[in-house]
C-alpha positions, 0 to 999 in steps of 0.5 A: 759767130761764137767763140769757141776754143778762144777762137770765132767760128763764122756760121754759114751766114754770116755777113758784114755787109751793111755794117757801119766803118768804123775802124778797127787794127787788128792784133795781127797789125790788119786795120780792118773796116769793123769789128766784124771784118776782124772776127771774120777773118779771125774765123777764116784763117783759125788763128785769134786775132783781137782788138787792138786799139780803135782807129786805123792801124799804125803804118810804122817806120818814123815820121819826121821833118827834113830840112 
């Protein structure tokens, strides 16, 4: 994949299969198995998606202990 105009452009042979699973949270709030899958999603959607943080995205909501 190459970066062109702020978007990743996938070449026809790009394949993320076999890449190690190292979850990343995208700037769109979605969790991807690895950076490769995030970049591939950015290509397919033709939207700029960046790594917001390493690891899975927060599910949102509030954590509380109820009694």
